[in-house]
N, C-alpha and C positions, 0 to 999 in steps of 0.2 A: 071829366072821365068817370064812368061808373062801371060796376062789375059786369053789366050786360055788354057794354062796348068792349070791355077787356076780353070777355069770352068770344065775342065776334072776331076780334083781332087775332086771338090765338088760333081759331079755326082757319082763318084765311092764311095765316103765317104757316101753319102746319100743312095745309092742303096745297098752298102756292097756286090757288085757283079759286076765283070768286064763285063760280058755278058749283064746284064740288063742296066748297065751304057752306054755301046756301043749302044744299041738299043735306049736309051733315047737321045743320042747325034747324032743318025743317022750316025754312022760310024762303021767300022769293029773293032773287038776286038784287033787284034795284034797291030795296030798303037796306040790304046788307051793305051795298056799296056806299049808300048815303051815310050810314052809321060810321063807316071807316073814314069817310071824308070829314065828318064832324069831329071824330077823334083826332085826326091829324090837325084840323084847324084849332082845336082846343089846346093841343100840345105845341103848335107853332112849328111843326117839322113834318117832313114826309117819312112815313114808315115803310112804304112800298115803292118799288120801281115797277111800273106796269108796262107790259108789252101786249101785243095781240095774242100771244100764245101762253104766257105765264106771268106770274107775279113773283118778284124777288124782294127780299128784305133789304132795306138800307142798313147802314151801321146803327142808326138810331133804332130801327125796327128790330134788329137782332138783340140789342140790349132790352128793348121793351118785351120781347118774347121771353127772354130768360127771367126777367123780373115778374112778368104777368103770370107765367106758369107757377112760380113760387107763391105769389099772392093768392091765386085761385086755389092752389093746393092747401094753403093755410086756412082760407075761408071755408073750404069743404071740410077740413079737419075740425075747425071750430064748430061748425054745425053738427058734425057727428058727435063731438065730445059733449056739447051742450045737451044734445038729445039723450046721451047716455046718463048724464047727471039727472036730467029730468025724469028718466025712467027708473031712477033709484040707485044709481051707482054712487058710492061714497067719494069717488074721485077717479080721475084719469091720469095715468102716468105714461108718457111716451119715452121709451128707453131704446138706446142704441147699443149694440155689442160689436166689438172689434174681433175680426178674424177667428182664431181658435176659441176665444171665449164663447162664441156662438155654440160650440159643441161642449166645452168643459163646464161652463157656468150657467148658460142660459136655460137649458132644459130643467135643471134642478131648481133654479131660481123661480121659474114660472110655476112649478109645482108647489114650492114653498109659499109663494105669494098667494096662490089660490086658497091655501089653508089658513094662512095668517092674516091676509088682507082680503077677505072674501068679497067685500063691496067695491074693491078697487079694480078698474079695468086697465090692464097693461097692454099698451100698443107696442109691440116688439119689432125692432128692425135689426137684423143680424147681418153678418158678413160685411161689415163696414170697415173702412180704414180710418185711422185716427184723424187725418185732416178733414175727412167727410163728417165725422162725428163732431169735431170742434166747430165746424161751420154750422152744423145743425143746432148745436147748443147756443151758439152766439146769435143765431137767427130765430131762436125760440121755436124751432121745429122739433127739438128734443128737450125733455125736462131733465134727464139724467142719462148717464152712459157708463159702460165698462170699456175702457180704452187702454191703449199702450202709450205711456208717457214717452217723450215730453210733448207738451202742447205749446203753441206760440203765444196765446193770448193770456194776459194777466187777469182777464175778466172771468176766467174759469177757476174753480176750486177743485183740487185733487185730494182724494183720500186714498193713500197708497195701500195696495193689497200685496199678497205674496206673488212674485213673478214666476215665470216659466224659464227653464233651461231650454236652449235650442237643441234640437236633434236633427240628424240628417235623414230625410225621406228619400228612399232609393227605389227604382224599379225592381220588382221582385226577382228578376233574373240578373241583376247587376252583380259584378264580381265581389262587391263588398256586402251584399245583402245577407249572406249566410253566416257571417262571422259572429263571434260571441260577445266580446267585451267592447268597451269604448275605443274609438279610433281617434288619432290626432287629426285636427282640421287640415293640416298640411297634406294629408293623404288624398284630399279632394282636389288638389291643384291639377289643372289641365282638364278637369271634367266640365261638361256643359251643365249650366244651372237654369232652372226656372225659378222665378221669384216674384215677390210683391213689387208694385211700382215704386220708383224712387220717391222719397219723402215719407214713406211709411216707416214706422219704428223698426220693424223687423228687417226691412231692406237696409236701413242705415247701419244697424248693429251687425248684420251679416257682412256688409262691405268692410266695416272697420275690423271685424274679427279675421276675415280672410287676408286683409292687408297685413295685419299683425303676424299672420302665419306665413307670410312671404309670397302671396299671390293675389291676383285680382280675379274675382269670379267672372266667368264668361257667361252672361245671362242671355239666353237665346229666346226666351219667351217670358212675358209677365202676365199676371192675373191679379185682380183685386180680391177675388173670393178664395178662401182656403180650399174649399171643395174643388174648385176648378184647378187650382195649383196642384193638388194631389192627383187629380185626374190626368194632368199633363205628365206628372212623374210616373204614374201607373202605365201610361202609354209609351214610356221609354224616351220622352223628349229631353229628359235631363233629371238632375237631382235637385233637392231644395232643402234649405234650412228652415225649419218651422218650429214654433213653440211646442213643447212636449204635449200640451193639451190637444193638439191637432190629431194625435193618435186616435181620438174618439170620433173623428169624422168618418162617415161612411164613404169609402173611396175605392178607386180601382186598385188592383193588386200592388200594394206598396209595402216595403219593409223599412224598418227604422233602426238606426244605430245611434247610440249615445256618443258624445264627443268628449275627449279628454280636455279638461278645463273649459267646459262648454260656456259660451257667453249666455247671459240671461236677458230676458226682456221683461220689463215691469208690467204691472197691471194696476189700474186705479179706477175708483168710482169718480166720476166728474159731473159737475153741474155748474150752472152760471151763478156767479157771485151774488147777483141781485135777484135770484129766483125767489118767487113768492110761493112756490109749491110747498104745501105742508107735508107732502108724502116723501120727500127726499130723505129725511132722517130715518124713516121706517125702511126705505129702500136700501140705504147704506147698511143698516143693521142686517138685513136679510142677505145682502151680498157677502158680508163678512162671514156669516154662518155657512153659506153655501161653499165659499172658497175653503173654509176649514174642513168641511165635510168631503169635498171632492179631492182634497189633498191626501186624505187617508184612504181613498178608494184604490183597489189594485188596478194596475195598468192593464189595458187590453193587450192580449198577445198580438204580435205582428202577424198580419195575414200572409199566408204563403200558398195561395191557390195555384193550381197547375194549369188553369185555362185562363184566357183573357177576361172572362166574365164570371163572377160568382154565381153559384147555383141559383136558378130562378130569375136571374137578371135578364133584362131584355135590351 
């Protein structure tokens, strides 16, 4: 198996048609079919079930597609990173950010890194969930990350940062949106919730806190991205418990209320234990500085627009 055959396979698997795949690859169909047959022969298994109208993946083919996509993405990233080093970059650091840290930490960190590490190229991936980040670190697709503990693997090292209290995000016209002080979590019993998928740190802590308050949250919609979650809240689909840092997300009309005895979610810098990156120590130092700085920033006031769309929005 070589990378060329792998690219051919992915094209056929995604198009589910040899003719369309050949057009996409700018080649004739017969040699493409021959290359796929050679790939199957070298692996000793069928990757496709062929009919006169379409091509379907076998179970082995489905696994091959998942792994091949990742391998090709890694190869492309390697080529990009090597070129950047060759063009004079002092290093490349691939960094993942979880949920609200995308808004609270990431912008300030990128600005600080440009000043303090001018020769380092940061490849930033935001709006991720901790399980996604953990997998990215273990598979060497990420060098470091800011995530919400806990993680499952002992192959990762965590450097704990200050966590966030959870606040409740409410549609702007909700009955609780205009109050002043913190409210008890039990006040939210019977409400419809939108939330992060099960398995995420915030979802787990939300479920445990609601259970302790005497009710089970009725989740009507899930979203992996904090911005999408807050858009659902703004559209009136339900309310959500989000880290306090999410207030900095640009979102639809949403109001925030603090909670009495609010549960907290942790925050940590994470990297793979056997990582050879020489940039992780500098990255950790910068993250600690940024977290200290944003902790002292004044909170944004809660938006209270009177129309469904902010001025100028389309």
